[in-house]
N, C-alpha and C positions, 0 to 999 in steps of 0.2 A: 809377341812380335816374331816374325820369321827370321831364321838365323842367317839367311843369305845376305851377302853384301848388297845394300840397296842400290838399284839402278833406276834411273828415270825411264818413263815409257819410250822416250825418243831413243835412248841408248839401247834399250831392249829391242826395239824395232830395227835399229841399225845392225845389231848383232845377228838378228834373225835373217835380215836381207843379205848380209855378208856371208852367212853360212850357206844359205840357199844358192847364192851366186857362185861360191867356191865349189860346192858339190856339183853344180851344173857344168862348170868348166872342167872338172875332173872327169865327169861322164863323157863330155865331148872328146877329151883326150883318149878315153877308152874306145870310143867309137872310131876315132881316127887310127888307133893302134891296131885294131882288129878288122880293118877293112882292107883287103888285099887289092893289088892292081887289077886283078881279073873281075873286080866288081862283086866280090862275094865276101861274106863275113867268115873269117877264119875260125871263129868260135862264138857261139851265142851265150855261153855260160857267164862271162863277166858282164855282159850287157844286160842280163836279167838279174843276177845276184846283186850287182851294185845298186840299182834303184830300190830293190827290196830292202837292202841294208840301210839305205838312206831314209826309207820310209819310217824306220823305227825312231829316227831322230826328229822328223818333221811332221809326223802324224799329229793333228791338233787335239784329238780327244784325250781326256784324262785317263781313260781306261783303254787298254790295260796299263797298269802303273809302270814306273821305271824298272822295278825289279823284274816284272814279267817280260818287259821288252828286252832287257839285257839277257835274261835267261833264254828266251826263245831265239834271239839272234845268235847267241853263242852256240846253242844246241844245233840249230840248222846248219850253221857254217861248219862246225866240227863234224857233223854227220856227213855232209857233202864231201868234206876233205877225206874222211876215212873211206867213204864209198869209192871215190875216184882212185885213191891210193891202192886199195885192195882189189877192186874189180875192173876198173877201166882207166888206168893212168894215161894222161894225154901228154903229147910232146909240145903243144903250144896252146895258147888261149886258155890257160887253166885258172887264172885269177886276174882280177882287175884292180886298178888303183882306187876306184870309187868305193868298192866294198871294203878295202883296207882302211881308207880314210874314215868311212862311216863307222866302222867298228872301233877305230881308235878314238874317235870323238865320243862314241857311246861308252867306251871304257873309261875315259877321263870323267865323263858325267856320272857314271856309276860310282867311281871312286869318291866323287865329291858328295853326291846327293843321297845315296842310300843310307838311311839312318843307322840301322843295326850293323855294327862292325863286322860280325861274322858273315852276314849276308853280303855286305859290300866286298869283303875279301874273297868269298866264294865266287861271286859273279865276276869280279875283276879278274880272278885267275882263269875262269872259263873263257872270258873274252880275250885275254892275253894269249891263251893257248890257241884259240881260233885264229887269231891274227898271225901268230908265229908259224902255225902249221899250214896256213893257206898256200904258200908257194909249193908245198909238197904234193899238191894235187897232180902235178905232172910226173911224179916219181922222183927217186933220188939219183937216178943214173944220168940225168941231164943237167946237173949243176944247180938244181933248184934249192938244194940244201944251203948253198951260199946266200941265196935270197932270204931264207929264213933267219940266217945269222944276222943279216943287215936289218931286217924288220925288228929283231929283238931290241935294237937300240931305240927305234921309234916307240916301241911299247914301253920301254923304260922312261922315255921322255913324257909320254902320256900319263904314266903312273905318277911321276913326280909332279906334273902340272895339276892333276886331279887331287892329289894329296895336299898340295899347297893351297888350292882353293878350299878344300875341306878344313884346313887349319885356320884360314881366314874366317870362314863361317863360324867355326867353333869359338874363335876369339870374340867375334861380334856377339854371339849368343851369350857368352859369359859377361861381356860388357853390358848388354841389355839387362841381364839379370841383376848386375851390380847397380845399374842406374835405377831400376825399379825398387830394389831393396833400399837404397839411400833415400829415394823419394818417400817411401813408406815410413822410414825412420823419421824424416822431417815432419811428415804429417802426423805421426804419432806424438811427437813432441808438442806440436801445436795443439792437438786435441787434448793432451794432458793439461796444458795451460788453460784451455777453455773450460774444461770440466772443473778445474780448481777455481776459476773465476765464477762460474755459476754456483758452485757449492758455497763459496764465500758469501755471495749475495744472499743465498737462502738462509745461511746462519745469521747474517746481520738482520734480515727481515724477521726471522723467528724471534731473535732476542728483543727486537723492537716491539713485537706483539706481546711478549711477556711483560714488558715494562708498562705498556699502556692498556693492558687488558682491563684494569679497573677504572682508570681515570678517563679513557677515551675508547670505549668498546666499539663505537661506530667506525673507528679507523682500522679495526682488525681485519675486516673483510678484504679491503684492497691489498693488505699485506699478504693474506693467505692466497689471494689470486696471483700475486706476484711470485710467491713461493711455488705455487702449482705450475705456473708458466715456466719458471726457471728449471723446475724439476723435469718437465717434459723435454726442454731443450737439452738438459744434461743427459737424459736418457738417450736421446738421439745421437749425441756426441759419443756416448759410451758404446753404442752399437757399432759406430764406425771405428772406435778405438780398438775394439777387440779384433778387428780385421787387419790391423797393422802392428808392426813391432814397436818397441819402445827403447829409448836410451835415456839415461839420466843427465848426461852432459848437454845442456841446451840453454838457450836464452829465452826469456819470457816473451810471449807474443801478446799484442794488445788488440783485442777485437773492438769493432765499432768505429773505426776510423778509416774506412775503406776509401771513400772519395778523397779525403784529405791526403792519404798516402799515395793514391794514384796521381793526384795533382802534383805532388812533390816529385814523384818518379818521372813523369812526363816532362816536367820543367827541367829537371836535372839532365835529361837526355837532350832536350832542345838547347841547353846551354852550351853545347859543343859546336854550335853553328849549323845544326841540322834542324829543319822545320819539323815540329811535332806539336800535335794538338790533342786535347782530351774533350770529347763530345759526349755529354751525359744527357740522356733524354729526361724530360721532366718527370715522367712516371717512375723512373728509377730512384729518384730521391724520396719516394714515399713507400719503399718496400723494406722488409726486414730479411736479413740473411743469417744463416747459421754462421758462427764464428769461423769454423773450418772452411766454409765456402768463401768467406771474405778473404782469407789468406790464400786460398786457391786462385781466386780472381787476381789478386796481387801478383801471385807467382806467374800466371799466364802472361800478364802484361810485362812483367819484368823479363821473362825469358824471350818474349817476342822482340822487345827493344834491344836486348843483348844480341840476338841474332842479326838484327838489322845493323847494329854497329859493327859486327864481325864480318858480315857477308854482303852488305848492301850499302857501301860507302856513299854518302851524299844523298841517300834516298829520303824522301819526306814520309812522315808517319802520322797516321790518324788512329787514335784509340777511341772506340765508340762503345757506350753501354746503353742498352735498350731492352725492352721486353718483347719477346717474340709472340707469335700467335697463340702459343700454349701457356703463356704467362710465365715463362722461364726467363731468367736474366741472360741475355746474349752479350758476350764480350768479344769484340772484334778488333784486332790490331792489323791494319793494312798499310803496307809501304809501297811506294812507287818503285819503278825500275831504278837500279843503282846507276850512278853516273859513271862509275868505273867497274869493269868486270872483276868479280871476286874469284878467288881461287877455289873456294868451297861453295856448297849449295846454299842458296838463300835461306832455306828453311831450317838450317841447323847443321852443325858439323857431324857428319856420319849419321844423323837422325837420332842421336841419343838424347838431345834436349827435348825433342818432341816425345820420345818414349817416356821420359820422366813426367812431362806434363800430362800425357794421356793417363798414366798411372794415377797421378794425383787427382785429376778431374773425375775419372771414373770412380775413384774411392769415395767421393762425396756425391755420387749419383748424378754426375754430369756427363757431357759428351764433348769431344774435341775433334775438329777437322782442320786441315791445312792444305794449301796448294798454291800454285802460281795463279796470278791474275792475268786478265787479257792484255794489260799494258806491260807485262814482263815483271811485275812486282810479286809480292808474296802476301798471303792473307792467312792469319791464324784466327779461328773462330771457335768459341767455347760457349756452351749453354749450361746454366746452373739452376738448381731448384731454388725457389723462393719460399720463405716461411709464410709471410703474410704481408699485407699492406700496413703501414704505420697508421695508427689511429690518431687523428688530429695532427698535431705538430710534433708529437713525441718521436724519438728515434729509437 
């Protein structure tokens, strides 16, 4: 998962529009400041450097990367400042507010997003030096050194803001890792129980075959087939088990009771006055699932209902199980729009619940999607692999 604090597309668009509008207003201020009463521009330098600096923030392409953008912007700005200070110091029109604001925003973004600390510190220091030195393009004899001193405080504020956002991202990244780790521990405990369940059944059938091998030899073949099938399922569970961690402190899991447990789960949720229903397609009742898949299905429904209770008060919920076009089990939990506006996102507090769900679902070779519905509700949908159809009426 990405470390940045998650934002909805609408919030991201609002931030982008606000940034573009703010930079446009600042550029208009520069235009007004450097247009003299005689109808001439007192200096063209700020009117050109400002939009170029803003382009490093708003250029839509992914290349060049943020490191290159920050380095190029800092290098060009410093080179221009040194050149003007040494060779052609100006008395007016030396620097603009747009260039300063754009470099400050780029500075805060660099301090937040550049992954390698050494690179982030180097680029941030270069950008800070470019911003602080910018007023010196007019020389030191006209009082521009005082402006550099004032700009230093804005650089400090941008540095603090960028480092604060970097800290939030780092905390979220650690929280995501912790959620994934805990989910893998839970899945490992479940898989341990399932392997023990299969092996116990194999031992029972093998002992039965030893007992009846002389009196009823015709019944040995079905027992051997059952042992072979259980051995194959145990091997599949073991392959998944080696991909996750283990803990010894756990409670036993009971495979084979998926629909019954889901019915109880939905009924308990509806008992609080909220309408909830479980819709199971007829073809779903005739399939076999791996035990770890059964508990993952249960976990998806449980987490979806928990999120509805937390963030969508008064919403109606429908849980549906069906087979998709690829023969996979599709589990969908869909709720309507909440009657009262919740303080947190409908899809989960901070996104960590869905992070754990995705980790568990993908560990059993499934897939998970989630998002808002057209009516303002939320939908969590997961697809799981199916072992086979149940022969006859056996489960």
